[in-house]
Structures are given as structure tokens and as C-alpha cells.
N, C-alpha and C positions, 0 to 999 in steps of 0.2 A: 506494499501500499503505500510506504514511503515512496520506493523507487517511482512507482505508478504519480504518485503528486508531483513530485520532482521532476519527471520528466514533462508532464503537462503544464506546469508551470515553465517549463524551458520553451516548449511548443508557443503558449501564447506569448511569450517575451517575444520570441521570435518572431511571431505574427505580426504584433503591435510596432516590431523593428522595421518589417518590411512594408507595413502600409504606413509610416512617418514615411520611409523612404521615398514611397512611390507620391504620395503627397508633395513631398520637397520639391520632384522631377517635376511634378504638374507648376507647382507656383514657378517655378525658374523658368519653364519654356513659354509658362502663359506673358511673365517678365519679359521674355527674350521676344515673345512674337509682338506686345505692345511695344515694344522700343524699336523693332521694325517698323510696325504704323506709325510711328512718330516719326522715325527717318524719312518717312515716304512723304508723309504731310510736309516735314521741313525741304525736302528736295521742291514739292510744288511750291511751296510760297517762294521759294528764293526763284524759283523759275519763272514764276508770276510776277513779281514785284522786282526782279530783276531785269527784267525788260523796260525798254524805254517806254514811256508813258501813252505814245499814239499807236503802238502795237500789243497794249496789253490790257484788258478790262473794255473790250473797244465797245459791246453793247451795254455794259455800265456806263460809259463816257458819252454814247449814244443817248440814254437817258434823263441822266441828270448831272452830266456834265455842265461847266459854263454855258454851252449853247446846247445843252440836249432839249430833248422835246417834254420832258415835264419841267423843265424850269423855265423855258420862254412861253410867253401867249400863244394862242392858235391850237389849231386840232393836234391832238396825239399820230395820228394816221397821214397827216400832210403829205411825210416823204416817204410812209411804208418801212421806216426803219425801225419802229417799235410795235413788236410781234405780242407782247402781250394784250388780255384781256381790257376792257373799260375798268375792271374792277381792280386789275394789279396796278395799273397808272394811277390810280385813285390811292392804292395802299402806297405808292410809293413815291406819290407825289411830296409828303411831308422830310424825305431822306434829302430835297434838292438842296436844303441849307445848308447841309455839311460841304466842308470844302473837300475835295476833288483827291487829294492824298490822302487824308484821313478817312475817307469813305472806303477807296481803295483798301486801305490796312485792316477797317474795319469790316468792309464787308468778304475778304478773302477769308478772316478767321473764323467770323460767322459761317461761312460756308465749310468750313473745316470742324466746326462744331456740329454744325446740322450731319456732316458724314458721320462722323464719330456717334451722334444719339442713333441716328440710320442703323450702323453696325449693331449697337446695345438692341436695339430694338429686334432686328432680323435675328440675332443670337436667341434672345427670348420666343422667338414665336416659333422655334424648331419642333416640330412634330413630337411630344413625348408616347413614352419615355425615350430620353437620353441621356446617356452615361456621363458619368463626372469630368471624365477628359473631355467631352465632345460640349460639356457646358460650360466649361472653364477657359477652352481653347476658341471656341466659337467665335465670342464677338472682336478679338483680333485679327484672327482670319479675315472676318467679315471688314474690317476696318481697311485691310490692305489691298482684298481685292479691289475693294471700291477706291481706295486713293488710287491705285493701278489701270483702273478703268477708264476708257476712253469720254464718256459721259463726266464721269467728274470731273478729268483733266479739261475737257472744254469748259466744260461751267464756271470752272476756278480761271480758265485762260479769257473767257469770254465777260464774265460778271455777270451769269445767268441767275435766275429764280428757279430754276428744275427739279432741286433736291426738294425743296418744300415741299410739290404735293405729292411727293413719293413718301415722306416723312409722315405729313397728316393721312394720309390713307392709312399706313402702317399703325399710327397711332389710334385711330378711329376702329381700326379692326380688335389690337389684339392689347392696348394699354388700356383704354378709356373704360372703368365699369358703366357707366352712365349710357344709357342709351342714346340719349339726347345728344348728349355731350360726344358720343362717337359719330354720330349722325351731321353733326354741326362740324366739324374736323372733317369728313370726307366732302359735307358741301361748301367748304373753304377753298378744299382741294379742288373740287370742280370748278368754283369761280374762276381761280387761278389756271386751271386748263381743261376745258369744257371735256373733253375726252373721257374725264374720271368720273363723269353722269355714268358710265357702262358699270361699275361698282356697283351702282343702286341696284342693278338687276340682280345682281350676284348677290347682295343684302338681303333683298325680297325673296330671292329664290331660295334660300337657304333658311328663312322662317325670321330672320333680322327683319321685319318689315316696319318696325318703330324708327330704327336705326335710317331703313331706305328713306321712311318718308321725312324723317328730321333733315336728311341730307339735303333731299330734292328741296325742301322748304327754305334751308341756309343757300344752296344753291341762289333761289328764286330771289331771295330777300338780298344778298350782295347783286346781282346781275340787277336789280330793280334800283336797289340804291347808287349804284354807276349809272343807271340810263338817267336818274333824276337829277344828278349832279353833273352829269356830260352827256345831253340828249345827241347830242349832234355826233360826237365820238361814238357812242353805243350805235345808233343807227350806220354809221360808216364801217361798224366791225363786224356787226349780226346779219347787214341785210347788203352793205356795197360788198364788201369783202367777203359774204360768205362764212361768219367764223374762224375768220383769220386768214382763210386759205389764201389771198392774196399777199399777205405782207411778208416781209422778210426778204430772202434771196429769192432766185429762181424756184421755181416747184422743181424743175427736171435736176435741179444741182443734186449730186451724189451726196450732199451732207440731208436731203430730204430721203429718209430712211421708212416711207409708208406706201402702201400700193397705188396711190393717187401717183407718187414721184416716179415708182417704178413703170406705170404703163406710160407716163410722158416719157421716159428715157426708153423707151420700146418703139418710140414713133407714133404712139396711138393719141391721137388729140380729137378736141370736138366733142358732138355730142356720143360719137361711140364711147370714147374714154369716159367720159363720165356715167355712162349707163352701166359700162362695164366695171368701173370702178365702186358705184354704189351696190350694183350684184354682188360682186365679190365680197366689198367690206359686210355687206349685210350676211352674207353666206359664214364668213370668217368670225362675225360678233355672233351669231348663234352657236355655232359652234363652240369655240371659246367660251363663252359661258355656260355651256352646259358642261362641256368638260369640266370647268372652274367647280361647278356644282355638286358634282359629282365628287370631286375629289376634296371639298368642303366637308361632305357627309364623311366620308373616309376616314377624316381626322387630321389632313391635310390641308389646314387652312392657308399656309404661306404659300404652298407650292397654286392653292386655287387663287389667290390673289395674284401673284405671278405670271398665272394665265392669263385671269383678268386684263391685265397691263399689257403684256402682248398683245391681247386683240386689240387695246386700244390703240397701240400703236402704229397696226396696221391701217386702222378704219378712220384715223384721222388725216385730214386732209393734204396737214405738213407736220412731219416729224422729224425734228432738228436732232443732231448726234447728242446734245447735252438731254435729250428726253426721252433716253432709249436704256433707264437703270431699270426698267421693267425686265428686261431678259436676266438679267447677272441671278435675281433670286430663285430661278428656276434648276438651278444647282442642285437643291434641296432634295428634288425627286429624284427616284430610283428607278433606272434604265435597264432591261436586263437580267435573266435568269442567275448568268454565270459570273462568278464574282470576276473574273478576266474583263467580262462587259460592262462592269460597272464605271468605268473611268472614261468610257468615251462623251456620254455627254456632259458630264461637268467639264471635262479637256476640252471638248468644243466648245462651250460658252466660254470657259476663261477665255482661250486662244481668239475666237473672233470679239469678245468685247474688251480686250486689252492689248490687242495687236493689229496697226493697220490692214487694211483689206489686202494691200499689195505683198503682204508677208505670208497671207493665210491660202492664199491662189497664185498658180503661175502666171506671167504676163503672155497669156495666150488669148489670142481673141475670142475663140470660141469660148472660151470659159468668161470674157469680161462682163455678161450678164449676171454669171454668180457671183464674182469680186465685186461688181457696182452693187449688189443689193445683198451683201451677206450678213448682215445683221437684219434685215426683213425677213429673209428667208427664214434665218433660224428663229426669229419670234414667231411669224407662220406656223413653221415647223413645230413648237413648244405647243400653241394655241390649240393646235388641230390634229396633228398627224401622232407625234412624238408618245410611244405605249409607257406612260408614268406607271409603275406596278403600283396596285393598292394594297395598303395595309394588309386587306385578308388574304394575300396571296402568301403561299408558304414561302415565295422565295423571296421576300421583302425582307425580311431582318437576317435570314439564313441561305445566300444564295448557294449555287452548286460551286465547291471551292475548286481550287485551281490544282490540278494533281503535279507536285513537283517531287523533285531526286529525294532522295535522304541527304539531308547534310553531311558535309567532310569537315574533319580536322584544319585549323588553318594551317596555310601553309608557310606563311611567315608568323612568328611568335609575334611581331610588335607590328601586325595587319590582320587585324582581326576582320570575319567574312562579315560584309554589310548582311544585316536580316532583310533587306527588302531586295537586293541582288541574289534571287533563288533561282535554282536551276530546273526551271518551268519545262514539263514533258507535253504541253500543249499547244497547238498553235493559237497565236495571239492574236487580237482582233484587228483585223485588216486595215476598218476606216480609220483606228485610231494610231495604226502605224504608220499610213498614207500621210495623217496631219501631222504628228510629229516629225516624219522625214522632212515634209515640206517648210517648216517652221525653223526646223534644226538647220537646213539647206540657207531658208533665207537669213538667219542670225549667223550663219558662218559668212554667206558674203556682207551683210554690213561690219563684221568685224575687221574682213578682209581689208576693206575700202578706209576704216575707222583707223585701222592703224598708221595710217600716214597724213591723219587730219582732215580724213575725207575727200581728199584730192591727192593725184598722183604728183603733182606740183608741191605739194609740201613736204614731201620727202624723197623729193627726188637726190637732195645732195646727200644726205646720210646714206641712202640707198648706192650711191655709186661709191661713197668711200667704200661701204662694206663691200661692193663688190671687186674694186681693188683690193682690200685687204684678201678676200677669197683667189682672186688669181695668183695673189704672191703667196699664198700658199700652196696652192695648186703646182706650180713653177717650183717651188722645194720638195713637194712630194713626185714631180714628174708628173704631173696627172692632168695639166694642161692643154686638153685635147681637142676642146672647143672648137678654135678657130679651123684648126686643119681638117678636122671631121665634116665643119659646114660646108666649107670652102668644096672641098671633096665631093659631097651627097649634092651640090647646087650642080655641078657639072655633068649630073646623071638624072636626064629627066624623070625616068621614071622612077626613080629610087627618092627623088624627090618629091615626087608626087605622093610616094607612097605614104613616107613618114609626115608628109603634110596631111594627109589624112588619118592615118595611124594618133596623131596628137590631136589633131581637134574632133577627131568624132569618136571616139572609143573612151574617152574620160568615162563619161559616166553611162554607158551605155552596158559596160561591162560588168561594173560593179552592182548597179541595178536589176542586169539581167540573173548575175549570182543570187542576190538576197531573193529575187522572186523565185527560183528555181528551189533554192532552201526550204523559203517559208511554204511553198506547197509540198514538197518531196520530204523536205528534214527539219519539221519544225525546229527541233530541240537545237540543230546545227547551227538553226538559222539564228538563235535567240545568242548562241555564244557569238558568232562572227558580226553579227549585228554589235553586242556590246564592244567587240574588240576593233570594229573600225570606228565606232565613237567617242573611243577612248583615244584612237591615236590622231583622229582627227582634232579634238579637245587641243590636244598637246600641241598638235602644228598651228591651232589659231594662237596658241602661247608664242611661239615661236615666230610668225608673222608679225606680230603685235611688238616683242623686244626686237626684234632682228630683222628690220626692211633691207632686202637685197634686190639690187639691180641686176636681172637676168643678162647673161652675153648679148643678147642683140640689141640691150638698151644702155651699152656702156660707149661712151664716145669715143674714139680713137681705136677701137679695137676691132673694128673692119669685119664684125661678124652679120651675114644676112640674115636678114629676116626674112625665112621662106615663107611663114604663114601669115602674117599679119602685113605683108608690106613693107616698101620703104619708109623707115620713118626720120622725120625732121626734127634733128636735134636741137634746133633754133627756138621751137617752141617749148613753152614750160609743161602743157600736156601734149602727148604726141602718141600716135599709133590709132588704130582703129576699135581698141577695147577700153581705152583711158577713162569712158565715163559710166563703164557696169561693174570695172572689179577693178582690184589694185595690182596695178600691174605691179610693184616690187613685193609682193607673197610668194617669194621662191624659195625663202628657205625654213623649212623642208620643203622637199617636191611633193605633193600631194596627187602631181600626174605617176610619179615612180609609184610612193605609198601606196596607193588604191589598187594600182595596177600588184604589186607585191602582195599586196593583203587578198585579192582576187588568186593569186597565181599558188598562194600557201595554202586558202581555204579547199579552194578546186584538189589539191595536191592530198590536202588530208581528209578530206571527203569523198572524193570520187574512188570508185573500186578500180576502173581497169588501167594498166599502166599506159597506155596511150592517151587516155585521157589528162593523168596528172601530168604526163609530157606536155601537153597540148596549155593545161594551164600554165606550167611554170616559162611557157614562150611568151605568155601575155608580159611579164616584169623586163625580160630580154627586149623586146621591140620596144617596147615604151621607153626605157632609158635611152636604147640608140636614138627613137625620136627627139625626145625633150633636149639631145647634147646636137643631134644634128639639123636642129630648126633652130637653134641659137635659144630657146626659151629656157634652159636651165644649164648651171654647173655641175661637173661630175661630182661634187658635196654636196650638190642639195640632194640629187637620189640617195647620196649615203644617209643623209638627215631625214629623208624619207625613209628609208628602210629603218632608223631606229625609231623613229616614233609609232612605227607598224610593230615591230618588234616590244617595242613598252605598250602598245594597247595590248597584244597580246598576253603580256606578262603580268598585265592590272588585272585584266579578266581573267586570269587564272589566279591570280595572289587573293582577290574579294570575291568570287563567287567557286573556287576549286575548278578541278578537272571537268571539261566536257561530259555530260552524260551520252552514251552511247544512244544511235536510234539506227531504226532501218525503217518505221513506218509511222505515221502522226500517232503520237501517244503508247507507242508500246517500243520498249527497250531492249537491246539485244541480252541474250543470256549467255556471259561469255563461258568459256569451260573452266570448271571449279579446278583448283589447284592441285596436281598429283601430289601427295606428301606421304611418306613412308611412316606407317604406324610404330611406335617403340613397340620393342620387344616386352611382352607382360609375363608376367609369373602366373602358369597355372594355378586356378583356381581348384581349392579340393572338392572332393564329388559330394553333391548334396541330393538330397532327396526333390524328384521334383513334385513341384504341385500342382494341381490340376487348377488349368485356367477358368476362372470364372465366365460365365457364359454371357456376352454381350449382345445387343438387339444390332442384329444386323440392319444398315441403313448405306446408302449413295452419299459420298461425298459430295460437298457442294463445288461446282468448278468454282478456279480462281479466279477473283473480279481482274481486272487491266490494272488497277492502280495497286493491288499487292502484288501480280506478278511483277510491276517494274521498281516496287520498292523491295523486293527479294531478290531482282536481278541488279539493281544496285549495291546492296549491301552484299552480293556476292563478289560483284567485280571490286567492291574496295577490298 
């Protein structure tokens, strides 16, 4: 009994210690995330207020500046620069007495406070029940996402009021206890932004009819008050401009992410466009509210509010970039039965709402309608077709788990395996892979160009100095063969054409083809190869940033002929045909050779036939010949490319362990067990055999795919 009591106290003490440790880690993580959000807020303030007066807070200056439409006499809509409702003008008029500089500071910090309050309300509105970790970390994560989102950044830059209606609606739906107060908050938001009236339909259909009636009455009272105070302006806004449809910029501008703007950008005009817009708007509003009512009754009120806001974005005649905040809260919805599919929708929302459209879709004419209407399409998808899981679904809380290989011990003592870099045995989601691939490549292009300050002329002197250093080192090592090989290839027309084609055409085609084949036939090898390629590219970007290097073709006086890009005019600061697209001094390390070497090694490791392996290894050989012969890289650039690729494979091995062997998707190979000789044993003395106990006969169940994979992995290790 004494031992049992002692062991019980020890276990209880150990449990309390572990609980305190977990709480301390959560508090530290929460503090760190709030510090990140604060740093992002400070950055936004510095960017906005550090810009010259004529370029920042342009909308606010238009409204309440020394010559603003709210300060001088006459109509608010005389120049169509003021896009708010007459009620908005009535509210903002008292602010015209403040000085412009003080108002700019006060407006910016006030907007930041509204964003922080919005993040806290969003965190409190998460569908219950939520875990302690989610409850503690939701608010700072939401604040950081809001600070990074394009609508908030655009609001801060222009000095707009679009955060206020969103916050008022959320306060009315989740914070206000009294129904009349909640309705008044929603009504004031509708008086500031008329499409918010769609929320009264949601409130009415979900049983909150008193709140809906109070919202409608408040909207009517605010509009009537503004009409009594400014009858001429109210008539212009509601009748002449059709509830603000003719105000602001051009309706077909890319900033107008509504159905009306999209139809105009497609070339539709006149009665046909108006009729189509009204018809589509009615369908979207009906579907969006219907789905929102269903999810509200399911207990996902925040998702219902977000879907209603997405429908309001689409049906509004003009929805400018700073009015698109309703899309971001849709990340709380869960899509997909498998755990690996749960990240697709949140990642898509965050990427589209935080990055420019040019980074999410390639610059191809066929994709231009998608790129120009990316946010609108996302809002339409959320409001009408995205299959968010109801809480009654068995997969809402427990999705189908991802099949992973058994963990392996750390290969380096001081480099522990990262828990999120698991050796997954199933095929990843294709849409998520394509989205991340596009965003990663866009970021790669931006970093390459930013390494020289955004222009090639900005880093020309430093890059040429590094080029002379590399040339001197190659001469010391007797590797300076670039000029001789280049001039020899120039004299052989067919060989020159072959290397030009090889350099300009296969740099992206072969790696993408290898990734596509691995994705379809060998998903586990795809994850291993993709991770290694990602690490190698990241290390190469660090090299581009720290060591800009002029290739031989851009070295004055060297005499290397640029066979791919044509004759260079060294007298101009920016020369060459590609200087406006990419950084011409991102040469060390050579990713042309690095990616080709990655392809060759992956093919040599994964392929079965000897001829296939040999053909794979020929690709880096042809590539290194092409980059030297065309004058685009030094020999040492290829050495640097090989170094980052080897480091990429090494990091993948050190952080995740060895690759899991596979033959078909989701099934691991079963290696032969090691043949070891059993040690000799001393024979046991004879004993009287005991008759066996009869057991019921039954057929053992067949092993599952996951258990077979785990047993094979254990056997291999």
C-alpha cells in the first residue's frame, strides 16, 4: 500500500508538471504570435505614413483634406470621388475640422485597432467546442492574417472605412446580447454599405426575426436621416448613381471584384449585361443565403456569416479591393474527408487574399479571365459550390488519417527529425501541389530580381566584380574554358542550335515531367524528390542574394558570344532581352545545372532499367555543356549547383530520414529479411508433452494496406 501510494503521488506530480509545461509553451507561443502580429502592424504603419502625402491616404485626403468633398461646399458626388453612402458622409463630416497630418495618424492607428478587435471577435466566434490551444492561438493568428491580407493593406493605404461594416456585423451576430442592439449594429453597417442588408435575410431565416427587423429599421432610419440632411446628395446616390454603381473608378477596372465588373471585363455592355448581372446576382444571393442558413442551423454561424458576405461581394455593383474581407473568414469551414485534403481550401484562401493575382496564376492569355477575377471566383465558389462539411459528418472532427511510414531515429544527433516532415505513403492533393508550386516559383522570381535591388543595373558593378574574381579563380585552377568552348561551338551551326535549344527549352520541361511521372506512379518518391528540390532551390536563392554574379556573356571585354539572347549592348545600364523579366546576375549557383543534376539523380535512383538510368544521367551532362557553350554560366557555377543539390538531398535525409521504398501508390515494397545464423543453443531436457487446448477455428482477417506498409517499413529498418 505504501508503494502504491508513493507511485500514485509520483504519477500525479509528473502529470501536473507536464500540464504546467504545456501551458507555459502555449503562453510562449501566444506571446510570440502576438509579437508577429504587432510587427506586421508596425510595418504597415511605417509603409503608409512613410510615403509622401500625395501618395498615401488618397481616399481620405479626397474626403476630408483641405480641398476634400466633405470640407468644401457643394455636393458630395460632384466629382464621383466620394464612393460612400450619404449616411457615411454625414458621419464623416465632423472629422473635417482635424488637421490632415493628425487625422492621418489617428485614422491609421484607429484602423489598426479595428483590425485587432475584428481578430478577437473572429477568434471568439469559432464553432464550439474548440481546444484550449486553438482558443489561445486563434486571435493572434487571425490578426496576422488580417494584417497580411490585401483588403486590410488596401484599406490602410487608401484610408477607407471598409473594416467598420464587417466589425459591426460580427459584433451584432456574436457579441451583442440584446436583439435590438444586435440589429442596430447590423443596420448601421448596412447604412454604411448597402449590400450588408443581405444579412437581414440570414437573420430572418435563422429565427432571429426581431434582430432582422431592428436591422432593417436602423438602416431605414439612418438613410432617412441622411436624406433629410442632404436630400440632393441622397437623390444623386440612390437614384442617379443606382446605389453608388456609378461612383469611384471605372466599373470594369480590375479592382472591382463583382459580377458586374467581371461581365464588363468580358466585353458585355448595355441591357444584355445588366439583365445577365441581375439574373446571376439573384441566383448567387439565393444559393448563398440558403447555404448560409443550413450551416447556421448546423452550428457554424461564423461560416454562415462569411458565406453571406461572399454573396454580398458578388451581387454588389461595385466591390473594390478594400471591401473583400468577407472571403477570409471562410477558412473556418472544413472541406474534404481526408486529412491531407483539409489544407487545400485554407491555403487557397490565404494565398489569393494575401498575394497579388500575378503570383497565383501564370501570365498566359488563356488564364487572364481567371487571374483578373481571382477573388470574385473564390467568393462565388465559397457561396455556392464548395462542399463544407456539416458538423454531423463523421469526418468533421476525425478525418481519414494520412498513411505514413514508421518514424526512424535521427541520423544526426543535433538535428532532430521535424514532426511535420513525415514520410507520407499516399499521393498528395494535386490542386494544393499546383498552387504551392506556382506560388513558390513566383516567389523565386521575385527573390532573383530583388537580389540586385529590383533592377539589373543596380547590381551590375558588384556582379561584374564577382565575375572577375571567379574568372581569376578558374584561371588559377585551369578551368577557364568558357571562351574557348563558346567560340568553337559558334563555328558549328548545328551544334550551336542544339545547345541553344537545350538551354532555353528543357530547363523547366524535364523537372516538371519528372515530378509529374513521380506524382502519378511513385507518390512516396515524389514527396522525397520534391522536398529535396525545394531545399536545393531555397539554398540557391540565398546564393543569388548574397553573391550576384555576372555570367561570361555579360562580362565586358571577355569576348564571349551570347548565342541565346543575341548581341549585348554593354553601353546601356540594362541590356539583354530578358532583363525586364528576371535577374541576369543570378548565376551562382547554376540552377540550370542544379535542376538537371537533380533530375539525373532522381531518375538514376528511382528507375529500374539501366538504359533509363543512363539516359537520366545524360541530361546533366548535356546541360553543363549547354550552359558553358552558350556563355550563360561559369564552370564554377555548375559546381555551386551541384553543391546545393547535394545539400538538398542531405537536408531531406537528415530531417525526414531515408526515403520509403514504393512500387505502387500507397503500397511499400517488402524487402527480403536479413539471413542471420541463430547461435547454438543447449538442448533442453525432455519433458512430458502437454496436450494442446482445443481452440475454435477461424480464418484470420487479411492484413490491411496500412499494417502491411508499417510491417514492411519495420522490416526494412
